[in-house]
C-alpha positions, 0 to 999 in steps of 0.5 A: 480471523483478520486476513490481509493479502497483498498483490500486485508487486513486481519489477518495474523500470524507473518511471513506471507504474504499478497498482498494489491491492490488499484483499481484506477479510475477517473484519468489517473493512469499512469501519477501519482506517487503512494504511500502506507501509513499506520496508526497504532492505536494512531500513525501518518500516515506514508509513506510506499512505493512510485512508479514512474509513469512507475514503474521503481523507488521505495522507501521504509520506512526503516522499510519495506525495504527488506520485502515489494514490491510496484508495479503497473499495468498501464493497469489495473489501479491498485497499489499493495503492496506485504508484506512478513515477516509480524510483529506485528508492521506492524499492521495498516490501509493501504491506497493508495494515488495519489496526494492529494487523499486517499482511504478508507484504508484496515486493516492489523492485524499481530497477533498469 
């Protein structure tokens, strides 16, 4: 059974940083492209970043490019999202995704 469990969200001031984690189990993590998505209140879920199976290839939404870094540790079956220079518009529930499976999400709130 595929399980994706996000953690690391919270309340942070503008300009601050957070690191999200997604612990994966129930499938061969290293064989899957992994992604982070986010959904702000009243908005559609949007793709934030994607990483290849080996971690060498990444892609980012224009809105987070240069501020966020996606990475993975295949030995630990864990996906990460380092978020720096956070802005109020980054406030959302952040989800990790593997194929058609989603985690439950972790709330990120950026506010002074």
